[in-house]
C-alpha positions in Angstrom: 83.2 27.2 -2.2 80.5 29.8 -3.0 82.2 33.2 -3.1 84.7 35.4 -1.2 83.0 37.3 1.6 85.8 39.8 2.2 89.5 40.4 2.5 91.4 42.3 5.2 95.0 43.0 6.1 95.4 39.6 7.9 93.5 37.3 5.5 90.4 36.4 3.5 87.0 35.2 4.5 85.3 32.8 2.1 81.7 31.5 2.0 81.4 27.7 2.0 78.7 25.1 2.2 79.6 22.0 4.3 79.0 18.9 2.3 78.2 16.8 5.4 75.6 19.1 6.8 74.7 21.4 3.8 75.1 24.3 6.3 76.5 27.6 5.1 79.6 28.6 6.9 82.3 31.3 6.6 86.0 30.3 6.5 88.7 32.8 7.5 92.1 31.9 6.0 95.1 33.4 7.9 98.8 33.0 8.3 99.4 30.2 10.8 100.5 32.3 13.8 97.7 34.8 13.5 95.1 32.0 12.9 96.1 29.9 15.9 96.0 33.0 18.1 92.5 33.9 17.0 91.3 30.3 17.2 92.4 30.1 20.9 90.3 33.2 21.6 87.3 31.7 19.8 87.7 28.4 21.7 87.4 30.4 24.9 84.3 32.2 23.7 82.7 29.0 22.5 82.4 27.9 26.1 80.4 31.0 27.0 77.2 30.6 24.9 78.1 32.8 21.9 74.4 33.0 20.8 73.2 34.3 24.2 76.1 36.7 24.5 76.1 38.0 20.9 79.5 36.7 20.0 80.8 35.0 16.9 80.4 31.2 17.1 83.3 29.0 16.1 82.6 25.7 14.2 86.1 24.3 13.9 89.6 25.3 13.0 92.6 23.5 11.3 96.0 24.1 9.8 96.6 23.7 6.1 100.2 24.1 5.0 101.4 27.5 6.0 97.9 28.8 6.6 95.3 28.3 9.4 91.6 28.1 8.6 88.9 29.1 11.0 85.4 27.9 10.3 82.6 29.9 11.9 78.9 30.6 11.5 77.8 32.5 8.4 76.3 35.9 9.2 74.7 38.5 7.1 76.7 41.8 6.7 78.6 44.2 8.8 77.1 47.5 10.0 79.4 49.6 7.8 78.4 47.8 4.6 74.7 47.9 5.7 74.9 51.7 6.0 76.8 52.0 2.7 74.1 50.1 0.9 71.5 52.5 2.3 73.2 55.4 0.4 75.4 56.1 3.4 72.4 57.3 5.3 72.9 57.7 9.1 71.0 55.2 11.3 68.1 56.2 13.4 68.5 56.2 17.2 65.8 53.4 17.4 68.1 51.3 15.2 71.3 52.2 17.1 69.9 51.5 20.5 69.4 47.7 20.2 72.8 47.4 18.6 74.4 49.1 21.6 72.5 46.9 24.0 73.6 43.7 22.3 77.3 44.7 22.2 77.2 45.7 25.8 76.0 42.2 26.6 78.9 40.9 24.5 81.4 43.1 26.3 80.1 42.0 29.7 80.6 38.4 28.7 84.2 39.1 27.5 84.9 40.9 30.8 83.7 37.9 32.7 86.2 35.8 30.8 89.0 38.3 31.3 89.2 39.2 27.6 89.4 42.5 25.8 88.4 42.7 22.1 90.5 45.9 21.4 89.2 46.3 17.8 85.5 47.4 18.1 84.4 49.3 15.0 81.4 49.2 12.6 83.2 46.7 10.4 83.3 44.2 13.3 79.6 44.5 14.3 77.8 41.9 12.1 74.0 41.7 11.4 73.0 38.1 11.9 70.2 38.1 9.4 68.6 41.5 8.8 65.7 40.1 6.8 64.4 37.8 9.6 66.0 39.4 12.7 66.3 43.2 12.1 69.3 44.7 13.9 70.2 41.5 15.7 74.1 41.7 15.8 77.1 39.8 16.9 80.6 41.0 17.7 83.2 39.4 15.3 86.9 39.4 14.5 89.0 38.4 17.6 92.3 38.6 15.9 93.4 41.4 18.2 91.6 40.1 21.3 93.8 39.8 24.4 93.7 38.6 27.9 93.2 41.7 30.0 95.9 40.5 32.4 98.4 40.6 29.5 97.6 44.3 28.7 99.5 46.9 30.7 98.6 50.5 31.0 101.9 51.5 29.4 101.4 49.2 26.4 100.3 50.5 23.0 96.8 49.2 23.8 95.2 50.6 26.9 93.4 47.8 28.7 91.1 49.9 30.8 88.1 51.2 28.9 89.4 50.6 25.4 86.4 48.6 24.3 83.8 51.0 25.8 85.6 54.0 24.2 85.6 52.2 20.8 81.9 51.3 21.2 81.0 54.9 21.9 82.9 56.1 18.8 81.1 53.4 16.7 77.7 54.5 17.9 78.5 58.1 17.0 79.6 56.9 13.6 76.3 55.1 13.1 74.4 58.3 14.0 76.3 60.7 11.8 78.0 58.4 9.3 81.0 60.4 10.1 84.0 59.7 12.4 83.9 61.6 15.6 87.7 62.1 15.3 89.4 62.8 11.9 91.6 60.0 10.5 93.8 62.0 8.2 96.8 62.0 10.5 97.8 61.2 14.1 98.2 64.8 14.9 94.8 65.9 13.7 93.2 62.9 15.5 94.8 63.9 18.9 94.2 67.6 18.3 90.5 66.9 17.9 90.4 64.9 21.1 92.1 67.7 23.0 89.8 70.3 21.4 86.7 68.3 22.4 87.7 66.9 25.8 90.5 69.2 27.0 94.1 68.2 27.7 94.4 65.0 29.7 95.7 65.4 33.3 99.4 65.3 33.9 99.3 61.9 35.7 97.6 60.3 32.6 100.1 61.8 30.1 103.1 60.6 32.2 102.0 57.0 31.7 101.5 57.2 28.0 103.7 56.3 25.1 104.9 58.9 22.5 103.4 61.7 24.7 106.3 64.0 23.9 105.6 63.6 20.2 102.4 65.6 20.7 102.8 67.5 24.0 105.5 69.7 25.3 106.4 69.6 29.0 107.3 72.5 31.2 108.6 70.9 34.5 108.9 74.3 36.2 105.2 75.2 35.7 103.1 75.6 38.8 100.0 74.3 37.1 99.5 71.7 34.4 103.0 70.8 33.0 101.9 69.4 29.6 100.7 71.5 26.7 99.6 70.3 23.3 102.0 71.2 20.6 100.9 73.6 17.9 101.4 72.4 14.3 104.8 74.2 13.9 106.1 72.6 17.0 104.9 69.1 15.9 106.0 69.1 12.3 108.4 71.9 11.7 108.0 74.9 9.4 109.5 73.1 6.3 106.8 70.4 6.1 103.8 72.4 7.0 102.9 74.2 3.7 103.1 70.9 1.8 101.2 68.7 4.2 98.7 70.9 6.0 97.8 73.6 3.6 97.4 71.2 0.7 94.9 69.1 2.6 93.0 71.5 4.9 93.8 75.0 3.9 94.8 76.0 7.4 96.9 74.8 10.3 94.7 74.4 13.3 91.1 74.5 12.0 90.6 70.8 11.1 89.9 70.1 14.8 87.7 73.1 15.1 85.8 72.2 11.9 85.2 68.7 13.3 83.8 70.1 16.5 81.5 72.5 14.5 80.2 69.7 12.2 78.6 67.9 15.2 76.4 70.9 15.9 74.4 70.9 19.1 76.0 67.7 20.5 79.4 69.3 21.0 78.6 70.3 24.5 78.5 66.6 25.4 81.6 65.8 23.4 83.7 68.4 25.2 83.7 66.4 28.4 87.1 65.0 29.3 86.0 61.5 30.2 84.4 58.7 28.3 81.8 58.5 31.1 80.9 62.1 30.5 80.9 61.7 26.7 78.4 58.8 27.0 76.1 60.3 29.6 74.5 63.0 27.5 70.8 63.7 28.3 68.3 61.7 26.2 67.0 63.3 23.0 63.7 62.5 21.3 63.7 63.4 17.6 60.4 64.5 16.2 59.0 64.5 19.7 59.8 66.3 23.0 62.7 68.7 23.2 65.7 68.1 25.3 64.4 70.6 27.8 61.0 68.9 28.1 62.5 65.5 29.0 62.7 64.8 32.7 64.5 62.0 34.6 61.1 60.6 35.5 59.8 60.4 31.9 63.0 59.4 30.1 65.9 58.3 32.2 69.2 57.8 30.3 69.1 54.1 30.9 66.1 53.8 28.7 68.5 53.9 25.8 69.4 50.3 26.3 66.1 49.1 27.8 64.9 47.9 24.4 65.5 44.2 24.9 65.3 41.6 22.2 62.0 39.7 22.4 59.7 37.5 20.4 56.8 39.4 18.8 53.3 38.2 19.6 51.9 36.0 16.8 55.3 35.6 15.1 57.3 33.0 17.1 61.0 33.3 16.6 60.9 36.8 15.0 62.8 39.6 16.6 62.0 43.3 16.7 63.6 46.1 18.7 61.3 47.8 21.1 60.8 51.5 20.4 60.8 53.5 23.6 62.3 56.9 24.6 65.6 57.3 22.8 69.0 58.3 24.0 71.9 59.4 21.8 74.5 57.2 23.3 74.7 55.1 26.5 73.3 55.1 30.1 75.4 57.0 32.6 75.6 54.1 35.1 77.6 51.8 32.8 
């Protein structure tokens, strides 16, 4: 054993060197049930060319007492740690774009296998080897991955679009080093979504769980029947001064402050759908303005046109192609 790579809520990851091959590997040690479940997912992925599809590659797995060990390839560092080591500096769009392209390839492969990752976040996007292959990444941690057929729309995890939504939020985090939605409480989280994107349609809310915790319903209304609860309706007067005023200084402004903090991009974020959120016009920083960009010179799909390639004169090296940049994703995905 070399050293411990990290520790999460489900187990620890330790760096080992295999004695038989002298290869460096990572070993994830989990409780048996969780380990076997994740191993089954990695076994499926192993058959789909993980290197080509930017997915974590399984080496082997085995049970040891009450624990299950998963041995997989040793990677470099996750995107969150990479950003933290750069003094929490937000990433450039030219750095974000190749990451988005590679994870879209990974999601397309998972979709072809009928799988959903359900836990995409900067912590689970791993740089392979940043020194030799800048911004080459793989999608890791399949502990919460599920067969899409096993996920129902009324379950706690929504099968349709959950991975694309999570990827979009992760890309925004990389650009701002700030979460698009606040994480201080469930109420504040949903309040910000409603503030940015509007109240979801009635037919969507009727299918959700715990909707009545956050929305009141007026069945006699001739228009939209659901209305987002104000803080007093959600928590009650007794709890509000302690919880809300102590942390934010006001009742409803946390959501408004979150909107204001994203400046000129809020017009895009106020769209109600993920498709709308991710189809903002391309933006070139330090170059043409938003108004000067046309569909002919910089179509939104250019954001993911930077394909991995070998550089001339340096076989095996990898560099992202710098072209016109786009804040998020192409509108046709």
